C-alpha positions in Angstrom: 16.4 -23.3 15.8 19.4 -21.2 15.0 19.5 -17.9 13.1 20.0 -18.2 9.4 20.8 -15.4 7.0 20.6 -16.6 3.4 20.4 -15.2 -0.1 17.0 -15.8 -1.7 15.0 -14.7 -4.7 11.8 -12.7 -4.1 8.4 -13.2 -5.7 9.5 -10.5 -8.2 12.7 -12.4 -9.1 15.0 -10.0 -7.4 17.8 -10.8 -4.9 17.3 -10.4 -1.1 18.5 -11.6 2.3 16.0 -13.8 4.3 16.5 -13.8 8.0 15.0 -16.4 10.3 15.2 -17.2 14.0 13.1 -15.6 16.8 15.7 -13.5 18.6 17.3 -12.2 15.5 14.1 -11.3 13.7 12.7 -9.7 16.8 15.9 -7.6 17.1 15.8 -6.5 13.5 12.1 -5.6 13.7 13.2 -2.8 16.1 16.4 -1.9 14.4 16.3 1.7 13.0 18.7 0.7 10.3 15.9 -1.1 8.5 13.0 0.8 6.9 10.7 1.1 4.0 12.7 3.7 1.9 15.6 3.3 -0.5 17.8 5.9 -2.1 17.2 4.5 -5.6 13.7 2.9 -5.5 13.4 2.4 -9.2 16.5 0.1 -9.2 16.1 -1.5 -5.8 15.1 -5.2 -5.3 11.4 -5.6 -5.3 9.6 -8.0 -2.9 6.8 -8.6 -5.3 4.7 -6.9 -8.0 2.2 -5.7 -5.4 2.0 -1.9 -4.7 1.6 -2.8 -1.0 5.0 -3.7 0.4 6.2 -4.8 -3.0 8.7 -2.1 -3.6 10.5 0.6 -1.5 9.4 4.2 -0.9 11.5 7.1 -2.0 14.6 7.7 0.1 13.7 9.7 3.2 16.3 10.7 5.8 13.4 11.6 8.1 11.6 8.2 7.7 11.9 7.1 11.4 11.0 10.6 12.6 7.9 10.8 10.4 6.9 7.3 11.4 7.0 8.3 15.1 4.8 11.3 14.2 2.4 9.0 12.5 2.2 6.8 15.5 1.5 9.7 17.8 -1.2 10.8 15.4 -2.9 7.4 15.5 -2.5 7.0 19.2 -5.9 8.7 19.9 -7.6 6.9 17.0 -6.6 3.5 18.4 -6.7 4.4 22.0 -7.8 2.0 24.7 -10.8 4.3 25.4 -12.0 4.3 21.9 -11.5 0.6 21.5 -13.3 -0.2 24.8 -16.3 1.7 23.5 -16.1 -0.3 20.3 -15.9 -3.7 22.0 -19.7 -4.2 22.7 -20.5 -3.0 19.2 -18.1 -5.7 17.8 -19.8 -8.4 19.9 -23.2 -7.3 18.6 -22.0 -7.3 15.0 -20.7 -10.9 15.5 -24.1 -12.0 16.8 -26.0 -10.3 14.0 -23.7 -11.9 11.4 -24.1 -15.3 13.0 -27.9 -14.8 12.8 -27.6 -14.2 9.1 -25.3 -17.2 8.7 -27.9 -19.5 10.4 -30.5 -18.3 7.9 -28.3 -19.2 4.9 -28.7 -22.4 2.9 -26.1 -25.1 3.8 -23.3 -25.5 3.2 -22.4 -21.8 3.4 -19.3 -19.9 2.5 -18.0 -18.7 5.9 -15.4 -16.4 4.2 -18.2 -14.5 2.5 -20.7 -14.6 5.4 -18.4 -13.8 8.3 -14.6 -13.6 7.7 -14.9 -10.6 5.4 -18.0 -8.7 6.7 -16.9 -8.6 10.3 -13.5 -6.8 9.9 -14.9 -4.7 7.1 -17.7 -3.4 9.3 -15.4 -2.7 12.2 -12.7 -0.9 10.2 -15.5 1.1 8.4 -16.9 2.2 11.8 -13.5 3.2 13.1 -12.3 5.0 10.1 -15.5 6.5 9.0 -15.9 4.6 5.7 -19.5 3.8 4.5 -20.1 0.1 5.1 -22.2 -0.1 1.9 -19.1 0.5 -0.1 -17.5 -2.7 1.3 -17.7 -4.7 -2.0 -15.9 -1.8 -3.8 -13.0 -1.6 -1.4 -12.9 -5.4 -1.1 -12.2 -5.6 -4.9 -9.7 -2.7 -4.8 -7.9 -4.3 -1.8 -7.6 -7.7 -3.5 -6.3 -5.9 -6.6 -3.8 -3.9 -4.6 -2.5 -7.0 -2.8 -1.9 -9.0 -6.0 1.8 -10.0 -5.9 1.9 -11.3 -9.5 0.2 -8.5 -11.5 1.8 -5.1 -11.2 -0.9 -3.4 -13.4 -3.7 -4.8 -11.4 -2.1 -3.9 -8.1 -1.3 -0.4 -9.2 -4.9 0.2 -10.4 -6.3 -1.2 -7.2 -4.1 1.1 -5.0 -5.0 4.1 -7.2 -8.6 3.3 -6.7 -8.2 3.1 -3.0 -6.4 6.4 -2.8 -8.9 8.2 -5.0 -11.8 6.8 -2.9 -10.1 7.8 0.4 -9.2 11.2 -0.9 -12.9 11.9 -1.5 -13.7 10.9 2.1 -10.8 13.0 3.4 -12.2 16.1 1.6 -15.6 15.4 2.9 -14.3 15.2 6.5 -12.3 18.4 6.0 -15.6 20.1 5.3 -17.6 18.3 8.0 -15.5 16.4 10.7 -16.9 13.5 12.6 -15.8 11.2 15.4 -13.6 8.9 13.3 -10.1 8.3 12.2 -10.3 10.1 8.9 -11.4 13.2 10.8 -8.5 12.7 13.2 -6.1 12.7 10.2 -7.6 15.9 8.8 -7.5 17.8 12.1 -4.2 16.5 13.4 -1.4 18.8 14.3 2.0 17.2 13.5 5.0 19.1 14.7 5.5 22.2 12.5 3.0 21.1 9.9 -0.5 22.4 10.4 -2.1 19.2 9.3 -1.7 16.3 7.0 -2.5 17.5 3.5 -5.2 15.7 1.6 -2.9 13.4 -0.3 -0.9 12.3 2.8 -4.1 11.7 4.8 -5.7 9.8 1.9 -2.6 7.6 1.5 -2.4 6.8 5.2 -6.2 6.2 5.4 -6.0 3.8 2.4 -3.2 1.9 4.1 -5.3 1.6 7.3 -8.4 0.4 5.3 -6.4 -2.2 3.5 -4.5 -3.6 6.5 -7.4 -3.1 8.9 -9.6 -5.7 7.3 -7.5 -7.9 4.9 -5.2 -9.3 7.6 -8.1 -10.0 10.0 -10.0 -11.7 7.3 -7.1 -14.1 6.9 -6.8 -14.7 10.6 -10.5 -15.6 10.9 -10.3 -18.1 8.0 -7.1 -19.6 9.5 -8.5 -19.8 13.0 -11.7 -21.6 11.9 -9.8 -24.1 9.9 -7.3 -24.8 12.7 -10.0 -25.3 15.3 -12.1 -27.6 13.0 -9.1 -29.7 12.1 -7.9 -30.0 15.7 -10.9 -31.3 17.5 -9.1 -31.8 20.8 -8.2 -28.1 20.8 -11.8 -27.1 19.9 -13.1 -29.2 22.7 -10.9 -27.3 25.1 -12.3 -24.0 23.9 -15.9 -25.3 24.2 -15.1 -26.6 27.7 -13.5 -23.5 29.0 -14.4 -20.1 27.5 -11.6 -18.4 29.6 -9.0 -19.8 27.0 -10.4 -17.6 24.2 -7.6 -15.0 24.4 -5.0 -17.9 24.3 -6.9 -19.4 21.3 -6.6 -16.1 19.5 -2.8 -15.8 20.2 -2.2 -19.3 19.1 -4.2 -18.8 15.9 -2.1 -15.6 15.2 1.2 -17.5 15.9 0.4 -20.6 14.0 -0.9 -19.3 10.7 -2.2 -21.9 8.3 0.5 -24.4 7.2 1.0 -24.8 3.5 -0.4 -21.4 2.5 3.0 -20.2 1.5 3.8 -23.3 -0.5 4.1 -22.6 -4.1 4.2 -18.8 -3.8 7.6 -18.9 -5.5 9.5 -16.5 -3.5 10.8 -15.4 -0.1 8.1 -14.9 2.5 8.0 -12.5 5.3 8.2 -8.8 6.1 10.3 -6.8 3.6 12.6 -4.0 4.8 15.6 -2.1 3.3 18.9 -1.5 5.0 19.8 2.2 5.3 23.2 1.3 6.6 25.5 -1.8 6.6 24.3 -4.4 9.1 26.2 -7.4 10.3 23.9 -10.4 11.3 25.5 -13.5 12.6 28.8 -12.7 10.8 27.1 -11.9 7.5 27.3 -8.3 6.2 24.1 -6.9 4.7 24.9 -3.8 2.7 23.0 -0.5 2.7 20.3 -0.7 0.1 19.9 -4.4 0.3 16.4 -5.9 0.7 15.9 -7.9 3.9 13.0 -10.2 4.4 12.2 -11.0 8.0 10.7 -14.4 8.2 8.0 -13.9 10.9 6.5 -17.4 10.4 9.8 -19.1 11.0 10.4 -16.9 14.1 7.0 -18.0 15.4 8.0 -21.6 14.9 11.4 -21.2 16.7 11.6 -24.3 18.9 13.8 -22.5 21.4 11.1 -19.9 22.1 8.0 -22.1 21.5 8.2 -25.7 22.7 6.5 -28.0 20.2 6.2 -25.1 17.8 4.4 -27.0 15.0 1.7 -28.2 17.4 -1.5 -26.1 17.5 -1.9 -25.7 21.3 -4.6 -23.4 22.7 -3.2 -24.0 26.2 0.0 -22.2 25.3 0.1 -19.4 27.8 3.5 -17.9 27.1 3.1 -16.9 23.5 5.1 -13.7 22.5 4.7 -14.3 18.7 5.9 -11.7 16.2 2.8 -11.7 13.9 2.1 -8.1 14.7 5.8 -7.2 14.6 7.8 -5.7 17.5 9.2 -2.3 18.5 8.4 1.1 17.0 6.6 -0.5 14.0 4.4 -2.9 16.1 1.0 -3.0 14.4 -1.2 -0.2 15.6 -4.3 -2.2 14.9 -3.3 -5.3 16.9 -5.7 -4.5 19.8 -8.6 -4.0 17.4 -7.9 -7.4 15.6 -7.8 -9.1 19.0 -11.1 -7.7 20.0 -12.7 -9.0 16.8 -11.1 -12.4 17.0 -12.0 -12.8 20.7 -15.6 -11.9 20.1 -15.9 -14.3 17.2 -14.1 -17.3 18.6 -15.8 -16.8 21.9 -19.3 -17.0 20.3 -19.1 -19.0 17.1 -18.7 -22.6 18.4 -21.2 -22.1 21.2 -23.7 -20.9 18.6 -22.9 -23.6 16.0 -21.8 -26.7 18.0 -22.0 -28.9 14.9 -19.9 -26.6 12.7 -17.7 -28.6 10.3 -15.8 -28.2 7.0 -18.0 -29.0 4.1 -15.0 -30.0 2.0 -11.8 -31.7 2.8 -8.9 -29.5 4.0 -7.0 -30.4 0.9 -9.8 -28.9 -1.2 -9.6 -25.4 0.3 -8.0 -22.9 -2.0 -5.4 -20.6 -0.6 -5.1 -17.1 -2.2 -1.3 -17.6 -2.8 -1.2 -14.6 -5.2 -2.3 -12.2 -2.6 0.0 -10.5 -0.1 -2.3 -11.3 2.8 -2.9 -14.9 1.9 -6.0 -16.5 3.3 -8.7 -18.5 1.5 -10.8 -17.7 -1.5 -13.8 -19.4 0.2 -14.5 -21.5 3.3 -17.5 -23.9 2.8 -18.9 -24.9 6.2 -21.9 -27.0 7.3 -23.5 -27.5 10.8 
């Protein structure tokens, strides 16, 4: 598959460049000339009507420096030590949720029973968010990620920020062993600490990304395994392939979910300088959409890219990005997915879709995609 750079129209109806091809997308993911800010955000191309990744931030010459500071700030919060302590807790949560699933009437909605509660519990535990508030931030997150309704998205993001601001203020008065407390007490260069608004904004972003994307990966993985029985048989036969299963689920996505979305799909970035890609000049200020799914299907990098293959051992997919902006929560997502896929099909050997694959309903209006429900029987 060769690199392509083409003009496209975004979900919001604005012009953009879409870039595909593994090597080029990987290179641009690490290119400091692409970022989230724009010198004139009110008149810049929008990716969608969502407040999350839908439009650029205010121009900031220190964007890359501040991003590095943020990464250093979160290094302790997502450290190997803290995640290692969390791993057995995640396994226990998986087993408890599967106990609850077994007690439900059949068929059951797996999305509601497992796909949402598992990552919600884990991110709550890590951040320091009360788990009993999960339905509230679930609703706000769905609203914030709506790519088609700017008013709904803005209201959802405002609600998340207001909620997280309250938690930040509470931790400022009484710190605990959690990420919100880390944000409150952190020393970042010459600044004594993140102020309340900055900490709340970052915490809201972590809450949104920390559960929504993993919910989608769980739904996708279950569907892929149930509709590829030969690959599921390999997982059941050899539990050592669980990490490979997780990476292939992350690489593969769920075919057809982007169909009908009506716009360019991928990761939006804005050029802060002129960039030449394969002979095409992308001007400063232009919106660039990095097509991660296309990169993950590059036949030069992934033999048989459109075959779901859990034996794929060389799998450097770009689902979590690459370079300085590589997803800080990737290790946490892997822990959750490995715990679930390593347990689910042993516990429920007769697990099957309760509807045809064609009758599943993708959430095409949401930034994170996924399914609205996943009816299963066993």
